[in-house]
N, C-alpha and C positions, 0 to 999 in steps of 0.2 A: 504494500500500500504506500502511496506517495505520502511522505512524512508531512508535507505542507497541508495536504487535504485532511490528514488525520488530526493534526493540531487545530486546524480551523473548525473541523467538526466537533472536536472535544470542547473547544471554546464556546461553540454555540450551545452545546448541551449544558455546560456549566452556567452559561449566561441566562438560560431560560428561567431557572428557579430564582436567580437574583432579580431578574426583571419582574417576575411575578411578585416577589417579596416587596420590591420597590413600589409596585402598583398597589399592593395591599396596605403599604405604609403611608399612602397619600392621606394628608390631613384635610378634611373637608371643613369649611367654615359656614356655620349657620348663624344668621341674624335673627334675633328675637326682638320684635318691636311691639311694645304694649302701651296702651293708654293708662295703665295702672300706675300707682305712685312708686312702686318698686317691688322687689321680690317678697317683701314682708306683706304685701297686699293679698297675694294668693300663693303662699309658699307651697301648699300641697299640690297645686296645679302645675307649677313649674317642675316639681319633683316627679309628678306623674308623667309629664312630658319626657323628662330625661330617662325615666325608667322604661318607658315604651321604646325609646331609641336603643337603650342598652339591651333590651330583650331581642331586638332585631339586629344586634351586632355593632351598634354605634356607641362607642365609649369615649367620653371626654378625656382628652389627653393622649389618646391612642390613635383614633382615626377621625375624630371630630373635635372642633372647638365651637363654643357658643358665645356670640357677642350680644349682650343684653343692652337694650335701650328702653328706658322708662320715661314716659312723658309726664304722667301725673297731672299736677296742677298746671304744668307748662304744656298743655295739650296743643296750644298754638305753635309750639316748636316741633311738632311731630314730623313736619316736612323736612326740617334740617336733620333730624335724627335718622330718617329714612335715607336721605342723601349720604349721610355719614356711613351707613352700612354698605351702600353701593360702592363708595370709594374704597372700602375695605375689601372689595372683591369677594363678597360672600357668595356661596354657591346656591343658597336658598334663603328666603326671608319668611319667617313666621310672623304674621301680623294679627293683632287682636283688636277688633272693633273697626267700624267702617272708616273712621277718620285715619286710623293707622294704615289700613289696607289701601285706601285711596292715596295716601301720601306715598306709600311704597310703589304703587302702580304708576304714579306720576314721576317718581324718581327713576324708574327703570322699566323698559319693555322687554328686557332680556333675562333678568334674574327671575327664576320661578318664585312665586309668592303663594304661601299657604295661609288661608284665613283660619285662625284658631277659633274665631267666632265672628259672625256678621249678622246684620239685619237687612232683609230684603236685598240681597246682593244683585239680583237682576234689575229691580227697579232703581237701585242706587247706581247702576252702571258699572258695577265691579266685574260682572261676568255676563256673557251673552245669554246663557241659560243654565239651569242647574244640571241638566243632563250632559250638555256639551258647552262647558264654560268658555272654551277657546282662549286665545291669548296666553298670558303667563300667570293667571290667577286661578286658584281652585281652593278647596278646603271645606269648611263647615259653616252652617248657619247656626244662630243661637236658638231659634225655635221654629215651629212648623208654620208660622204665618200669623196674621192679625187675629185669626179666630181664637187664638189662645187667650186673648183678652177676656172673652166671655167666661172661660173656665176660671180665670183668676178672680174675676168679680163675683162669680157664683160662690167661690170659696170664701171670699171676703165677707159676703152677706151672710154666709152660714155661721161664721165665727162671731159676727157682729150683727145680729138680726135687726137691730134698731137703726141700722145705717140707712140714711135717706139722701146723703150727699157725699160725693167723693171729689176731692181736689187732686188733680193729676199734675204732679210736679215733673216737668220735662224740659230738656234743653233743645230748642229748635235747631241748634247748630249741628246736632247729631244726625247724619244722613240715615234715612230709613225709618225714623221714628214717626214722622208725620203720617205714614201709611196706616199706622195703628189706630189713629184717633177715631175714624168713623166706626170701627168695630167696638171701640170702648163706649162710645155714646149709645150705640144700638144695644149693647149688653146692659148698660146701666138702665136704659128705659125699660127693657124687658124685666128687670128686677125691681122696678119701681123706685129707682134712684135717679138723681141728677148728677151728671158728670160735668165737672168744670175744668177747663184748661188753665194751667198757670205756667206760663213760659218763664223759665229762670235761667239767666246767664250770669248774674252777679249775686253777691251776698245780699245786696239791698233788695233785689227782686225776690230772692228766696225768703228774706225776713218778712216782706209784705205778704207773700203767699201763705206763709205759716200763720201769721196773725189773722189773716182772713179765714183760714181753716179753723182756727180756734174760735173766732167770732161766730162762724156758721155751724160749729160743732160737726165738722165734716171729717170723714175718714181721709187718710192721706195715701195716695198711690205714688210711691217713689220710683219713677222710671229710671232705667240705667243710663249711664253716661259718665265720662270722667269728672265733670263738675259735681254732679250729684253724688257720685261715689266718694269724692273727697269730703263731702259734708254729710254723709249718711248718718254718722254717729250723732252729730248735732241735731239732725232732723228727728231721729228716733227719740233722742232725749227730750226734745221739745214736745213731741207728740205724747210721750209718756207722762210728762209733768202736766200736760194739758188734758190728759185722759182721752186721747184720740187714738183710734186704731190705725195701724199702718200695714200696707201691702207692698211687697217687693217682687220684682221679676227675677231677682237673683238671690239665692238662698244664703249667701254669705252675710247679708244684712241681718238674718234671723239670729244666728249664733253670736256674731261679732258686735252688732250694734243694737240689738234688742227690738228689732222689727217684729210685729205680731205674727205675720203669716207670709209665706212665699211659695210659689209654685213655678219650678224652673228645671231645666236640665242640670245635671251635675257639671259644675264648672271643671272639676278635675277630669271627668270623663271626656268632655269636649276637647279640652286642651291636650289630653293624652292622645286622643285620636288624631290630632294634628301631627303627632310623631309618625303615624302610619303613612301619611302623605309625604312627609319628609323622606322617609325610608324609600318609598317607591320612586320619588324624584331622583334621589341620589343614586339609585340603581338604574336610572335611564328613562323613566317614564316622563312624558311631557305633561305639564300641568293642565294644558288645555284639553287633554284627552281624559282627565280624571273627573268624573262627575262630582258635583258639590253634594255633600251629605247633609241631611236634616236630622236633628235628634229624634229618637223614637221613644225614649224613656224620660219621663219627667218625675221629679221628686217633690213631695209635699213636705214643707217644714213649718212647724208651729212652735212659737215661744210660749210655753205654758206659764212661765214666770211673768211675762208681760201681760198675758190674758188675766191672770189673777190680780195684778195691779190695777187693771182696767175694770175689774169686776165682771169679767166675761166668763161664762161657763162653756167650755168646748165640748160639743157632742161626743160621747164616747166612740161612736161609730167613725167619726172623723179622726180621732186620735189613733184608732186602730189602723186607719189607712195611711197615716203619716209615716214618712221615711225617716224623719228627724224630729224629735221632740226635745225642746230645751226646757229643763226644769230648774 
């Protein structure tokens, strides 16, 4: 055998495992963009996200790194945070909330974007359709549509049967929220209640809305969004001291801030499932080909301690249905 041919062939054989090892050792960079105030806001959710990645073979410090960007009260800075992630040449961006997703989409049309949660992504222009999102965005919605408002108000009326008026605190700057209002008003009417809209963008507007709720003896529906998330504890404290019931579309308010009742998907589960999308994209799937998922399981949370303070008796049948009861 020609010695040169033998040496060349041997070199190719030895190089193959080295090349494979080099490929395996590639470090992928994941950008995590959230409207939350920081990792302390939803610590179990980010943990669930990392655990899902680990179970699928993606381990921080070995083959992935995660760059976190938290907007919190600086939600208007979310665009610059998204641009920062793009400059870092991340391989995929996980974005939570419509404003974060929209900012990421504006910052790049090339980097895949996974929505860890979103409201009305089609109507908000984030994807073309749920089945075929197209472009570079896919992921998960927060709920199954505006119809969920009726279920939430039914539960609110069940725990507070004397309820005749509901003040809805919401931030109109949040894309996707306006679509829910017609369903809320219809649901309230069917339950014999009056639904009032209170748009809150500032502390002053929030204070006026809360004082009106106290004056009208109204229940308070605290809609989600970065501004209201930041002030949720103060809202729940005010409501409790004023002996007003509170309803939340995110169950974190129930245990953390003392809200009376919530009906929502599990935040941990929704964010965890974003890890499945990241895995598929890092393995070569195109985001535009991955259908957007809606949650199918909702959890009922009741704060029994708050109910007792308000003098409300929760029906035993409802307590049996609850996934989380705070005592």
